C-alpha positions as CSV (number, residue, x, y, z in Angstrom):
1,M,-2.7,9.3,-18.3
2,T,-1.6,9.0,-15.2
3,E,-0.1,5.5,-15.1
4,D,1.2,3.2,-18.3
5,S,-1.3,1.0,-19.7
6,N,1.5,-1.2,-20.6
7,P,1.6,-3.9,-17.7
8,I,4.4,-5.5,-18.7
9,R,6.2,-2.5,-19.7
10,R,4.9,-0.8,-16.5
11,A,6.5,-3.6,-14.3
12,V,9.6,-4.1,-16.1
13,R,10.4,-0.3,-15.1
14,R,9.6,-0.5,-11.9
15,H,11.5,-3.5,-11.1
16,T,14.5,-3.6,-13.4
17,G,15.2,0.1,-12.0
18,P,16.9,2.4,-15.1
19,L,19.4,0.2,-17.1
20,L,17.7,-0.2,-20.3
21,M,14.5,-1.6,-18.4
22,A,15.9,-4.9,-19.9
23,A,16.4,-7.4,-16.9
24,A,13.1,-9.2,-17.5
25,A,15.4,-10.5,-20.6
26,C,18.1,-12.0,-18.1
27,I,18.4,-15.6,-17.4
28,V,17.7,-16.0,-13.9
29,G,18.1,-18.5,-11.1
30,T,21.6,-18.9,-11.5
31,P,24.8,-16.8,-10.4
32,A,26.2,-17.1,-14.8
33,L,26.2,-14.2,-16.7
34,A,22.8,-13.5,-18.5
35,Q,22.6,-13.1,-21.8
36,T,23.1,-9.1,-23.1
37,T,20.7,-7.4,-25.4
38,T,22.4,-5.3,-27.5
39,P,20.7,-5.5,-30.6
40,A,22.5,-5.8,-33.8
41,P,22.8,-2.8,-36.0
42,A,19.9,-2.6,-38.7
43,R,22.3,-3.5,-41.3
44,S,23.1,-6.8,-40.2
45,V,21.6,-9.9,-41.7
46,P,19.5,-12.5,-39.2
47,R,20.2,-15.8,-38.6
48,T,18.3,-17.6,-41.3
49,A,15.4,-19.5,-38.6
50,D,15.5,-15.3,-37.1
51,Y,13.5,-12.2,-39.0
52,I,13.0,-8.7,-37.6
53,V,9.7,-7.8,-36.1
54,A,10.5,-4.3,-35.8
55,I,13.3,-1.8,-36.7
56,V,13.9,1.2,-34.4
57,N,16.2,4.3,-35.0
58,Q,18.9,1.9,-36.8
59,E,18.5,-1.0,-34.3
60,L,16.7,-4.7,-35.1
61,V,14.3,-6.4,-32.2
62,T,14.1,-9.5,-34.0
63,A,12.0,-12.2,-33.2
64,S,14.6,-14.6,-31.1
65,E,15.2,-11.6,-29.0
66,L,11.0,-11.3,-28.4
67,E,10.6,-14.9,-28.0
68,Q,13.5,-14.6,-25.1
69,R,12.0,-11.8,-23.6
70,M,8.6,-13.4,-23.0
71,A,10.0,-16.5,-21.5
72,R,11.9,-14.4,-19.2
73,V,8.5,-12.7,-17.8
74,R,6.4,-15.8,-18.0
75,E,9.0,-16.9,-15.7
76,N,9.1,-14.5,-13.6
77,A,5.2,-14.3,-13.8
78,T,5.4,-17.7,-12.0
79,R,7.6,-17.6,-9.5
80,A,6.0,-14.6,-8.3
81,G,2.5,-15.7,-8.7
82,Q,1.1,-13.1,-10.7
83,K,-0.9,-13.3,-13.5
84,L,-0.7,-12.6,-17.6
85,P,-2.3,-11.6,-20.2
86,D,-2.6,-13.8,-23.1
87,A,-0.5,-14.9,-25.5
88,A,-1.3,-12.0,-28.7
89,E,-1.5,-9.4,-25.4
90,L,1.5,-10.5,-24.2
91,R,3.7,-10.9,-27.2
92,K,2.0,-6.7,-28.2
93,Q,3.2,-5.8,-24.1
94,V,6.8,-6.9,-24.3
95,L,7.3,-6.0,-28.0
96,D,6.4,-2.7,-26.7
97,A,9.0,-2.6,-23.8
98,L,11.6,-3.8,-26.1
99,I,11.1,-0.7,-28.6
100,D,11.1,1.5,-25.5
101,E,14.6,0.3,-25.3
102,R,16.0,0.7,-28.4
103,V,14.2,4.7,-28.3
104,Q,15.8,5.0,-24.9
105,V,19.5,3.0,-26.4
106,T,19.3,5.3,-29.5
107,H,18.9,8.8,-28.1
108,A,21.3,8.2,-25.6
109,R,23.7,7.5,-28.1
110,D,23.2,10.8,-29.8
111,N,23.0,12.0,-26.4
112,G,24.2,10.7,-23.5
113,N,27.4,12.1,-21.9
114,R,30.8,9.6,-23.3
115,V,31.4,7.5,-20.3
116,D,35.4,7.2,-20.2
117,D,37.3,3.8,-20.4
118,A,38.0,4.1,-16.8
119,E,34.6,4.1,-15.8
120,L,33.3,1.2,-18.0
121,D,36.4,-0.8,-16.5
122,R,35.3,-0.1,-13.3
123,A,31.8,-1.0,-13.8
124,V,32.6,-4.5,-16.1
125,A,34.5,-5.3,-13.5
126,N,31.5,-4.7,-10.4
127,V,29.4,-7.3,-13.0
128,A,32.9,-9.9,-12.5
129,V,32.4,-9.0,-8.7
130,Q,28.2,-9.4,-8.8
131,N,28.8,-12.4,-10.1
132,Q,31.5,-13.2,-7.6
133,V,34.0,-14.3,-11.0
134,T,37.7,-12.9,-11.4
135,M,37.9,-11.0,-15.0
136,T,39.9,-13.9,-16.4
137,Q,36.3,-15.8,-15.5
138,L,34.0,-13.1,-16.7
139,R,35.7,-13.5,-20.5
140,Q,35.4,-17.4,-20.0
141,R,32.2,-17.2,-19.5
142,L,30.7,-14.6,-22.0
143,A,32.8,-16.8,-24.1
144,A,30.9,-19.6,-23.1
145,E,27.8,-18.1,-23.6
146,G,28.9,-17.1,-27.3
147,L,28.9,-14.1,-26.2
148,D,31.8,-10.9,-27.5
149,Y,33.5,-9.3,-24.9
150,G,33.6,-6.0,-27.1
151,R,29.7,-6.0,-27.3
152,F,29.5,-6.9,-24.1
153,R,31.6,-3.5,-22.9
154,N,29.1,-1.2,-25.1
155,N,26.0,-2.4,-24.0
156,I,27.6,-1.4,-20.4
157,R,28.3,1.9,-21.9
158,D,25.1,1.8,-23.3
159,Q,23.4,0.9,-20.3
160,I,25.5,4.1,-18.2
161,M,24.3,6.6,-20.5
162,V,20.7,5.5,-21.3
163,E,21.0,6.2,-16.9
164,R,22.4,9.2,-16.8
165,L,20.4,10.8,-20.1
166,R,17.0,9.8,-18.0
167,E,17.0,10.9,-14.9
168,R,19.0,14.3,-16.6
169,E,16.4,15.3,-18.7
170,V,13.0,13.4,-16.9
171,Q,14.1,15.6,-13.9
172,A,14.4,18.6,-15.9
173,R,10.8,18.3,-17.3
174,I,9.7,18.7,-13.9
175,R,8.8,22.5,-13.3
176,I,7.3,23.4,-9.9
177,T,5.2,26.7,-9.3
178,D,5.6,28.7,-5.8
179,E,1.8,28.2,-5.7
180,E,2.4,24.5,-5.6
181,V,4.9,24.6,-3.1
182,D,2.7,27.0,-0.9
183,N,-0.2,25.0,-1.0
184,L,1.7,21.6,-0.2
185,L,3.0,23.3,3.2
186,D,-1.0,25.0,3.6
187,K,-1.7,21.6,3.5
188,Q,0.7,20.5,6.1
189,R,0.3,23.3,8.3
190,A,-3.4,22.3,8.8
191,K,-2.5,18.3,9.0
192,A,-0.6,19.1,12.0
193,G,-2.7,22.0,13.3
194,A,-4.6,19.5,15.3
195,A,-1.5,18.6,16.9
196,I,-1.6,21.6,18.6
197,E,-2.8,21.5,22.4
198,Y,-3.8,24.7,24.2
199,N,-4.5,24.9,27.7
200,I,-7.9,27.4,28.7
201,A,-9.2,28.5,31.3
202,Q,-12.5,29.9,31.1
203,I,-15.2,31.7,33.3
204,L,-18.8,30.5,32.5
205,V,-22.4,31.9,32.8
206,S,-24.9,29.7,31.5
207,V,-27.7,30.5,30.0
208,P,-30.6,27.9,30.2
209,D,-32.8,26.2,26.7
210,G,-35.7,28.8,26.9
211,A,-34.5,32.2,28.9
212,S,-36.1,35.2,28.3
213,D,-34.6,38.1,27.4
214,A,-34.5,39.7,30.3
215,A,-33.2,36.4,31.7
216,V,-30.2,36.7,29.1
217,A,-29.7,40.3,29.5
218,E,-29.0,39.5,33.5
219,R,-26.1,37.0,33.0
220,R,-24.5,39.4,30.2
221,A,-24.3,41.6,32.9
222,R,-22.7,39.2,35.1
223,I,-20.6,38.1,32.5
224,D,-19.9,41.1,32.0
225,A,-18.8,42.5,35.3
226,A,-16.4,39.3,35.3
227,L,-14.4,40.4,32.9
228,A,-14.0,43.8,33.6
229,R,-13.2,42.3,37.5
230,V,-10.6,40.8,35.4
231,R,-9.4,43.5,33.2
232,A,-8.8,45.7,36.4
233,G,-6.2,43.3,37.8
234,E,-8.1,40.8,39.9
235,A,-7.0,37.1,38.9
236,F,-8.5,35.4,36.8
237,E,-8.8,31.9,38.6
238,A,-10.5,34.5,41.8
239,V,-13.0,35.1,39.8
240,A,-13.0,32.4,37.4
241,R,-14.0,30.7,41.5
242,E,-16.7,32.8,42.2
243,V,-18.9,33.6,39.4
244,S,-17.6,30.6,37.2
245,E,-21.1,27.8,36.8
246,D,-18.6,25.5,34.9
247,G,-17.1,22.2,36.4
248,N,-14.0,22.9,36.6
249,K,-14.3,26.5,39.0
250,A,-12.2,24.7,41.6
251,Q,-10.0,24.5,39.7
252,G,-9.9,29.0,38.9
253,G,-11.9,27.6,35.7
254,V,-8.4,25.6,34.3
255,I,-9.8,23.2,31.1
256,G,-6.0,21.8,30.8
257,M,-4.0,20.9,28.4
258,R,-6.6,19.4,25.3
259,A,-5.2,18.8,21.5
260,A,-7.2,21.4,19.2
261,D,-9.5,18.8,17.3
262,R,-10.8,18.3,21.4
263,L,-11.7,21.8,22.2
264,P,-14.4,23.3,20.3
265,D,-13.5,25.3,17.0
266,V,-15.2,28.0,18.6
267,F,-12.5,28.1,21.2
268,V,-9.6,27.5,19.2
269,S,-10.7,30.3,17.1
270,H,-10.7,32.3,19.6
271,V,-8.0,31.9,21.8
272,R,-5.8,31.6,18.6
273,A,-4.3,35.2,18.4
274,L,-3.8,35.5,22.2
275,K,-0.3,35.1,23.9
276,P,-0.1,32.4,27.2
277,G,-1.5,34.3,30.1
278,E,-3.7,36.6,28.0
279,V,-7.3,36.9,28.2
280,S,-9.9,36.7,24.7
281,P,-10.9,40.7,25.1
282,T,-14.7,40.1,24.1
283,V,-17.4,37.9,25.5
284,L,-18.0,34.8,23.5
285,R,-21.6,33.3,23.3
286,T,-22.3,29.4,22.8
287,G,-24.8,27.0,22.9
288,A,-24.0,26.8,26.5
289,G,-24.1,30.3,27.4
290,F,-21.3,33.3,27.6
291,H,-17.9,32.6,28.3
292,V,-15.0,34.9,29.1
293,L,-11.5,32.5,28.1
294,K,-7.9,33.4,28.7
295,L,-4.6,31.0,26.9
296,I,-2.7,29.1,29.8
297,E,-0.4,27.3,27.4
298,R,0.3,26.7,24.0
299,R,2.0,23.6,22.3
300,E,2.9,24.1,18.6
301,G,2.0,21.1,16.5
302,S,4.8,19.9,14.9
303,A,4.2,20.4,11.3
304,F,8.1,21.7,10.6
305,S,9.8,19.3,13.1
306,I,10.2,16.8,11.2
307,A,12.0,13.6,11.8
308,Q,15.5,13.5,9.9
309,T,16.5,9.5,9.4
310,H,21.1,8.6,9.0
311,A,21.1,5.9,6.8
312,R,23.2,4.0,4.6
313,H,23.1,1.4,2.1
314,I,24.2,-0.9,-0.5
315,L,23.2,-0.6,-4.4
316,L,23.8,-2.8,-6.8
317,R,22.0,-2.1,-10.3
318,T,20.5,-4.6,-12.6
319,S,21.3,-5.0,-15.6
320,P,21.1,-7.6,-18.8
321,Q,23.9,-9.2,-17.2
322,L,22.3,-8.8,-13.0
323,S,18.8,-9.7,-12.9
324,Q,16.8,-8.3,-10.0
325,E,16.7,-11.5,-8.5
326,A,20.2,-12.0,-8.5
327,A,20.9,-8.9,-7.0
328,I,18.3,-9.7,-4.6
329,R,20.0,-13.1,-3.7
330,R,23.5,-11.0,-2.9
331,L,22.0,-8.6,-1.2
332,A,20.3,-10.9,1.3
333,E,24.0,-13.0,1.2
334,F,25.3,-9.4,2.5
335,K,22.5,-9.5,5.4
336,R,23.5,-13.1,6.8
337,E,27.2,-11.4,6.8
338,I,26.0,-9.6,8.3
339,A,24.4,-10.8,11.0
340,A,27.0,-13.1,11.5
341,R,29.5,-9.6,11.6
342,T,31.9,-11.6,9.6
343,K,31.7,-8.5,7.7
344,S,30.6,-4.7,8.6
345,F,27.3,-3.1,6.2
346,E,30.8,-0.1,5.3
347,Q,33.2,-2.7,4.6
348,L,30.2,-4.2,2.1
349,A,29.0,-1.3,1.1
350,R,32.7,-0.3,0.5
351,E,33.2,-3.3,-2.1
352,N,30.1,-3.5,-3.8
353,S,27.7,-0.5,-3.8
354,E,27.4,0.9,-7.5
355,D,26.5,4.7,-6.1
356,G,28.8,7.7,-5.3
357,S,28.4,6.3,-1.7
358,A,30.4,3.5,-1.9
359,A,33.6,5.1,-0.9
360,Q,32.1,6.7,2.6
361,G,30.4,2.5,3.2
362,G,27.3,3.6,1.7
363,D,26.9,6.9,4.3
364,L,24.3,8.9,2.8
365,G,24.1,11.4,5.8
366,W,21.4,12.8,7.2
367,A,18.0,13.1,4.6
368,F,14.3,14.7,5.0
369,P,10.9,12.6,4.3
370,G,10.4,13.2,0.5
371,Q,14.3,12.8,0.2
372,F,14.4,9.4,-1.3
373,V,12.3,7.6,-3.7
374,P,9.1,6.3,-1.9
375,E,10.2,2.4,-2.4
376,F,13.4,3.2,-0.3
377,E,12.0,5.5,1.8
378,E,9.4,3.5,3.0
379,T,11.6,0.2,3.6
380,M,13.6,3.3,5.3
381,N,11.1,4.8,7.8
382,A,10.0,1.1,9.1
383,L,13.4,-0.2,10.4
384,A,14.0,1.2,13.6
385,A,17.9,2.5,14.8
386,G,20.7,0.1,13.8
387,G,17.9,-2.5,11.8
388,V,19.0,-3.3,8.8
389,S,16.5,-4.3,5.7
390,E,15.3,-6.7,3.2
391,P,16.6,-6.2,-0.6
392,V,14.0,-3.7,-1.3
393,V,13.8,-2.4,-5.4
394,S,13.4,0.7,-7.0
395,R,14.0,3.4,-9.7
396,F,17.8,2.6,-9.7
397,G,18.1,-0.8,-8.9
398,V,18.3,-3.4,-6.1
399,H,19.0,-1.7,-1.9
400,L,19.8,-2.7,1.5
401,I,19.5,-0.3,4.1
402,Q,20.7,0.3,6.8
403,V,19.3,2.7,9.9
404,I,22.0,4.2,11.5
405,E,19.8,7.2,13.9
406,R,16.9,9.4,13.9
407,R,16.9,12.7,14.8
408,Q,13.4,15.6,15.3
409,V,14.7,18.8,13.8
410,S,13.2,21.9,13.4
411,L,12.7,23.8,9.7
412,D,13.6,27.4,9.0
413,A,11.4,28.9,6.3
414,K,13.7,27.9,3.1
415,Q,14.3,24.1,4.6
416,Q,10.5,24.2,4.2
417,R,10.4,25.1,0.7
418,E,12.8,23.1,-0.5
419,Q,11.4,19.6,1.7
420,A,7.9,20.6,-0.4
421,R,9.8,20.6,-3.6
422,N,11.7,17.4,-3.2
423,V,7.9,15.8,-2.4
424,L,6.1,17.1,-5.3
425,R,9.3,16.7,-7.8
426,E,9.3,12.9,-6.4
427,Q,5.5,12.6,-7.4
428,K,5.4,14.7,-10.6
429,F,8.3,11.8,-11.8
430,E,6.5,9.0,-12.8
431,Q,4.3,11.1,-15.2
432,A,7.4,13.2,-16.2
433,Y,8.8,10.0,-17.5
434,L,5.7,8.4,-19.6
435,E,5.8,11.7,-21.4
436,W,9.4,12.2,-21.7
437,L,9.3,8.5,-23.3
438,R,5.9,9.2,-25.5
439,E,8.3,11.9,-27.0
440,L,10.9,10.2,-28.0
441,R,8.7,7.4,-29.8
442,A,7.0,10.1,-31.4
443,R,10.0,11.2,-32.9
444,A,11.6,7.7,-33.1
445,Y,11.5,5.7,-36.3
446,I,9.8,2.5,-35.9
447,E,9.0,0.5,-38.9
448,M,7.1,-3.1,-37.7
449,R,7.6,-5.8,-39.9
450,E,5.0,-9.0,-40.8
451,A,6.7,-12.7,-40.2
452,P,7.6,-14.0,-42.9
453,T,5.3,-16.4,-45.1
């Protein structure tokens, strides 16, 4: 299976990033903090009006949580104009997504790297900044919504562990062979081969349709004599003007610079091995007659001369505390501030971005094609130098992108192979993720519960 058959789980995964895939459960349309989705331990007793619908590795999924998540999915679908399945199928798919989350959380707790308090403090502070509140106001907001601050911090810790473990383990599953790299490079070369341009000169001795054997032999002797004169040192152009029967004889037989796909294949194959200035050592026979070809110039295609992009970005990671829509609104406001020149892109990135490039003002350096996830790269590639994108969603969160400059660079053999590996790695990520998640679920203890009668 190359794609997730559950559209709710697929939508959540693609549009909320790796942080528990739980943003669909957030309270959207308000800058207030969303309700946390940290699961309760299995030993907890649900409220009387509530009941357990599933137990996943000592974690509960409750009916009230399931209903809240379904309500959020419906709200998001309405805003996006998307059609949802019937109620029973929707419930099944949302429950499936919640189980996926619990499986990943429990796996991360057992196997993830420790998140120290200093890092956790920074992450919590980022939540406050993104919601435009102080830390004191953050605690007050949580209390007003009935959320325990300690559980809130633990939820953030879980999210960080899940994201790190997911990226590490999924990437480790991706295997790329030398044969796959070679095949991709061959395809790239073949695609760029049509862009190679040749300037060819010819001496043509035509052969009329239905010519007798004697006529063909006479014309073959004529072209052989022309080739012998060129090989003896006479100028190709002079012999062409005297002997050739094509429309370019006045120009010394020069056809002019043309792309390979605008020339006869037999011409291209006949001169491919020649160096500029060389004449083919043999006569070529085609339907038009006999040819002697000379390669005047070759312009190589751009198979491995590629455009690099120097870009910067601001990344907001979606989570139960920052919905996708809230992140989009926040980044849209950043874009307005940049356009109004009240703040620079670099300043906003340093203050808000949630990745390692923040300290450098969001600078990502020079990037090769295939280095970023497709949704990020497609948006980046569509920007002019200096342009700022609309907010764009990727599996890492929501980005605001600015292209600083572009340049053409030639890749050496090592860089060619590394670029090919990057492209293949990204192509394989989705399938590797689905296989990883299926294996986690297969190893997990999952008990489904019926509603109490």
